[in-house]
C-alpha positions in Angstrom: -126.0 91.4 108.0 -123.2 91.6 105.6 -121.3 88.8 103.9 -118.0 89.6 105.6 -116.8 91.4 108.8 -113.5 92.1 110.3 -114.6 90.4 113.6 -117.4 88.0 114.4 -118.2 87.5 118.0 -120.1 84.3 119.0 -122.1 84.7 122.1 -123.7 87.9 123.5 -123.1 87.5 127.2 -120.8 90.0 129.1 -117.7 88.7 127.4 -119.1 88.7 123.9 -120.7 92.1 124.2 -117.6 93.7 125.7 -115.6 92.2 122.9 -117.9 93.5 120.2 -117.9 96.9 121.8 -114.2 97.1 122.1 -113.6 96.0 118.5 -116.2 98.2 117.0 -115.0 101.2 119.0 -111.6 100.8 117.4 -113.0 100.9 113.9 -113.5 97.2 113.1 -116.7 96.0 111.4 -118.3 93.6 113.9 -121.1 91.1 114.0 -122.4 89.9 117.4 -124.2 86.6 117.2 -126.4 85.1 120.0 -128.1 81.7 119.8 -130.9 82.5 122.1 -133.9 84.6 121.1 -133.3 87.1 123.9 -130.0 88.4 125.2 -129.6 87.9 128.9 -132.0 85.1 129.3 -132.0 82.6 130.9 -129.8 83.9 133.7 -127.3 81.3 134.8 -125.5 83.3 137.4 -125.7 84.3 141.0 -125.3 87.9 139.7 -122.8 89.2 142.2 -119.8 91.4 141.5 -117.6 93.4 143.9 -117.4 97.2 143.6 -113.8 97.4 142.5 -114.3 94.8 139.7 -117.2 96.7 138.2 -115.5 100.1 138.6 -112.7 98.9 136.3 -115.2 99.0 133.4 -118.2 101.2 134.2 -120.2 103.0 136.9 -123.2 101.1 138.4 -126.5 101.9 136.7 -129.6 101.8 138.9 -131.6 100.1 136.2 -129.4 97.0 136.4 -128.5 97.0 140.0 -130.9 94.9 142.0 -129.4 95.8 145.4 -126.1 97.1 146.8 -124.2 94.8 149.1 -122.7 96.1 152.3 -122.0 92.8 154.1 -120.8 89.3 153.4 -121.4 86.5 155.9 -119.5 83.2 155.9 -121.3 80.4 157.8 -119.8 77.1 159.0 -121.7 73.8 159.3 -122.3 74.4 163.0 -123.8 77.8 162.2 -120.8 79.8 163.6 -120.0 82.6 161.3 -118.0 85.8 160.6 -119.2 88.9 158.8 -117.2 91.2 156.5 -118.1 94.9 156.1 -116.3 98.0 155.0 -114.1 100.1 157.2 -117.1 102.0 158.7 -119.6 99.2 158.2 -121.7 101.1 155.6 -119.5 101.0 152.5 -120.8 99.4 149.3 -118.8 96.2 148.9 -120.5 95.0 145.7 -123.8 94.6 143.9 -126.3 91.9 143.0 -127.1 92.7 139.4 -130.2 92.1 137.3 -128.3 90.2 134.6 -131.2 90.3 132.1 -131.0 94.1 132.0 -127.2 94.2 132.5 -126.5 91.9 129.5 -128.9 93.7 127.2 -127.4 97.0 128.2 -123.9 95.8 127.2 -125.2 94.5 123.9 -126.9 97.8 123.3 -123.6 99.6 123.9 -121.9 97.3 121.4 -124.6 98.1 118.8 -124.2 101.9 119.5 -120.5 101.5 118.9 -121.3 100.1 115.4 -121.7 96.3 115.8 -124.4 94.5 114.0 -126.4 92.1 116.3 -128.1 88.9 115.3 -130.1 86.9 117.8 -131.7 83.4 117.7 -128.9 82.3 115.3 -126.4 79.5 115.7 -122.8 80.0 114.5 -120.4 77.2 113.7 -116.9 77.5 112.3 -116.5 78.1 108.5 -113.3 76.2 107.7 -111.3 76.4 104.4 -108.3 74.1 104.0 -108.1 73.6 107.7 -108.2 77.3 108.4 -110.9 79.3 110.2 -112.4 81.7 107.7 -115.5 82.9 109.5 -118.8 81.4 110.6 -121.7 79.5 109.1 -124.9 80.9 110.5 -128.1 78.9 110.9 -131.2 80.9 111.5 -134.9 80.2 111.1 -134.2 77.4 108.6 -131.7 79.3 106.5 -127.9 79.0 106.3 -125.3 81.4 105.2 -121.6 81.9 105.3 -120.1 85.0 106.9 -116.4 85.6 106.4 -114.3 87.1 109.2 -110.7 87.9 109.8 -111.0 87.1 113.5 -113.7 85.1 115.3 -114.1 85.6 119.0 -115.6 82.6 120.8 -117.6 83.9 123.8 -120.2 81.2 123.8 -120.0 80.2 127.5 -119.2 77.0 129.3 -120.5 74.8 126.6 -117.9 76.4 124.2 -119.1 74.5 121.1 -117.6 76.9 118.7 -114.0 76.5 120.0 -114.5 72.8 120.1 -115.7 72.6 116.6 -112.8 74.7 115.5 -110.5 72.0 116.9 -109.7 73.3 120.4 -109.8 70.9 123.2 -112.3 72.4 125.6 -113.0 69.3 127.7 -113.6 70.0 131.4 -112.9 67.1 133.9 -116.0 66.0 135.7 -114.5 66.9 139.1 -114.0 70.4 137.8 -117.5 70.9 136.3 -119.9 72.1 139.0 -123.6 71.2 138.7 -125.4 74.3 139.8 -129.1 75.0 140.7 -130.5 78.4 141.8 -133.9 79.6 142.9 -135.1 83.1 142.9 -137.0 83.2 146.1 -139.4 85.8 147.5 -141.3 86.2 150.7 -138.3 85.3 152.9 -136.6 86.9 155.9 -133.0 87.7 154.9 -130.3 90.0 156.0 -130.8 93.1 153.8 -127.8 94.1 151.6 -126.0 91.0 152.6 -124.5 88.1 150.6 -124.2 84.8 152.5 -121.9 81.9 151.8 -122.7 78.6 153.6 -120.0 75.8 153.7 -120.5 72.2 154.6 -119.0 69.0 153.3 -122.3 67.3 154.3 -124.9 69.7 153.0 -122.9 70.9 149.9 -120.0 68.5 149.4 -117.0 70.1 147.7 -119.1 73.2 147.1 -121.1 75.9 148.8 -124.6 77.4 149.1 -125.1 81.1 148.4 -127.8 83.5 149.4 -127.4 86.7 147.4 -129.9 89.5 148.3 -132.0 90.8 145.4 -134.1 93.2 147.3 -136.4 93.3 150.3 -137.4 89.7 151.2 -136.0 88.4 147.9 -132.8 86.5 147.1 -130.9 84.2 144.7 -130.4 81.0 146.6 -128.3 78.4 144.9 -125.8 75.6 145.2 -122.9 74.3 143.2 -121.3 70.8 143.6 -118.9 68.9 141.4 -120.3 66.4 138.9 -118.4 63.7 140.8 -120.6 64.4 143.9 -123.9 64.3 142.0 -126.2 61.3 141.6 -129.6 59.9 142.3 -130.9 61.3 145.6 -127.9 63.6 146.0 -128.1 65.9 143.0 -127.5 69.6 143.4 -131.2 70.2 143.4 -131.7 67.6 146.1 -129.2 69.3 148.4 -130.8 72.7 147.7 -134.3 71.5 148.3 -133.2 70.1 151.7 -131.6 73.4 152.6 -134.7 75.4 151.5 -137.0 73.1 153.5 -134.9 73.6 156.6 -134.2 77.3 156.3 -136.9 78.9 154.1 -139.9 76.5 154.2 -142.3 79.4 153.4 -140.3 80.9 150.6 -141.9 81.2 147.2 -139.8 80.1 144.3 -140.4 82.4 141.2 -137.6 81.1 139.1 -135.5 78.0 138.7 -132.3 77.9 136.7 -129.7 75.1 136.4 -126.5 74.6 134.5 -122.8 73.8 134.6 -120.0 76.0 135.7 -116.4 75.2 135.0 -114.1 75.3 138.1 -111.0 74.0 136.2 -107.8 75.7 135.2 -108.0 78.0 132.1 -107.6 76.4 128.7 -104.0 75.6 127.8 -104.4 77.9 124.9 -107.0 80.6 124.3 -105.9 81.6 120.8 -105.4 80.0 117.3 -105.1 81.4 113.8 -108.0 83.8 113.4 -109.5 82.8 116.7 -109.7 84.2 120.3 -111.5 82.5 123.1 -112.7 84.5 126.1 -114.9 84.4 129.2 -116.4 81.1 130.3 -115.5 79.6 127.0 -111.9 80.0 127.9 -112.5 78.5 131.3 -111.8 81.8 133.0 -114.4 81.5 135.8 -113.1 81.5 139.3 -112.3 77.9 140.3 -113.1 78.6 143.9 -116.4 80.5 143.7 -117.5 79.8 140.1 -118.0 83.6 139.6 -117.1 84.9 136.2 -118.6 88.3 135.5 -115.3 90.2 136.0 -113.3 87.7 134.0 -115.8 87.9 131.2 -115.7 91.7 131.1 -111.9 91.8 131.3 -111.2 89.1 128.8 -113.9 90.2 126.4 -112.6 93.8 126.3 -109.0 92.5 125.8 -110.2 90.1 123.0 -111.9 92.9 121.2 -109.0 95.2 121.4 -106.5 92.5 120.3 -108.7 91.5 117.4 -109.1 95.1 116.2 -105.4 95.7 116.4 -104.7 92.5 114.4 -107.1 93.5 111.7 -105.6 97.0 111.5 -102.2 95.4 111.1 -103.5 92.9 108.6 -102.1 89.9 110.5 -104.6 87.7 112.4 -102.3 84.7 112.8 -101.9 82.9 116.1 -98.6 84.8 116.6 -100.3 88.1 116.1 -103.0 87.2 118.6 -100.4 86.1 121.2 -100.7 89.5 122.9 -104.2 88.5 124.2 -102.9 85.3 125.8 -99.8 86.8 127.2 -101.6 89.9 128.7 -104.4 88.0 130.5 -102.1 85.3 131.9 -99.7 88.0 133.3 -102.5 90.2 134.6 -104.0 90.3 138.1 -106.8 88.1 136.8 -104.4 85.4 135.5 -102.4 85.3 138.8 -105.6 85.1 140.8 -107.0 82.2 138.8 -103.9 80.2 139.3 -104.0 80.6 143.0 -107.8 80.2 143.3 -107.5 76.7 141.8 -105.2 75.7 144.6 -107.5 77.2 147.2 -110.4 75.2 145.8 -108.5 72.0 145.8 -107.7 72.4 149.6 -110.8 74.2 150.9 -113.4 72.0 149.4 -111.8 68.9 150.9 -112.1 70.1 154.5 -114.5 68.1 156.5 -117.2 69.8 158.7 -115.1 69.7 161.8 -112.3 71.5 160.1 -114.6 74.1 158.5 -116.1 74.8 161.9 -112.7 75.3 163.4 -111.5 77.7 160.6 -114.6 79.7 160.1 -115.5 79.8 163.8 -112.1 81.3 164.7 -112.3 84.3 162.4 -113.7 87.5 164.0 -115.9 90.0 162.2 -113.8 91.9 159.7 -113.8 95.5 158.4 -112.2 95.5 154.9 -112.2 97.8 151.9 -113.6 95.0 149.7 -114.4 91.3 149.8 -111.8 89.3 148.0 -110.5 85.7 148.3 -107.0 87.0 149.3 -108.5 89.3 152.0 -110.6 86.4 153.5 -107.7 84.0 153.2 -105.5 86.5 155.1 -108.1 86.8 157.8 -108.2 83.0 158.2 -104.4 82.8 158.3 -104.3 85.4 161.1 -106.8 83.5 163.2 -105.4 80.1 162.2 -101.6 80.3 161.8 -101.4 76.5 161.7 -103.0 76.6 158.2 -99.5 77.7 156.9 -98.1 74.4 158.1 -101.0 72.2 157.0 -101.6 73.9 153.6 -98.4 75.8 152.7 -99.2 76.0 149.0 -102.1 78.4 149.8 -99.9 81.1 151.1 -96.9 81.0 148.8 -96.6 84.0 146.5 -97.2 83.1 142.9 -96.2 84.9 139.8 
């Protein structure tokens, strides 16, 4: 580790590793800092990503693909459902990843591009006269200052770095989901199928997911807003009741819990010498809570922007505006704006309305599973939704 770098990236998840790789590949000197002793663990993610989203960045690698997904099933409270497949019924719609291997592979690629990597180290802002000048690293009882022209905060939903740097990263309780997930084996599941279960009773203002991880194995989890959590009705309580009812003989081999932001993105994701990306920038999908694509996209863009700013010897907020402008005007930015509206409406439907909407949709054969494609199918089967919830179907941006 050197005393100074062009770019320091805080957090070695997908956003941070993509940022480090992109900046290093463009000639910047880069340090990637991870607070945990092992990159990729613990996994706080359902691990799903659709084919087209992954293809934008890389080809799937068998070593970090747990299973391919060819179906998605949406289940209503009364157990009526509809299934989505590809045009012929056999296309790969997406993947359930092994995030431990996936994340480490991304970090390895960043290192191969020239980035230095430091694990089990905590980084906080190094401020001089109110200006961010780098990071202070605490590792194994030792502290040192590392200067940087640009710091990229990719430290996840907790986002302590951006907060300590003076950015308001507060998430409203109603927009912070409490999530619990089990890795379950020894269960009968639909192979190569991801399942989404909706019920205002069993998972209020949220949903339960079953993401296949292989034969008789799946990630089974739940996310509900903090406002719906309390003694006797925590996310784990709801999930345990679901498991007892549906998979009483399943063997739980892993439990993970954590928060997921389902709010709008930060009002600003840049400052002088600072870029915020991934979950730290609140770029997870407000409707599903998913964030792998947004992490990859914003991380790569952050690294490119930082390297360009360093090359031009201008790392001011104004120079970094290209990052903010680009992601907000992108497909991702438009999608996040609309997804928040969808969440605000869909998660407030009671069970009878969910039964009516989901039960009316026939099985679908689509090129890929996306919120717009599912929404369009619901509209076709339920044209009255346009009258009741017109904001969901207005074109935005």
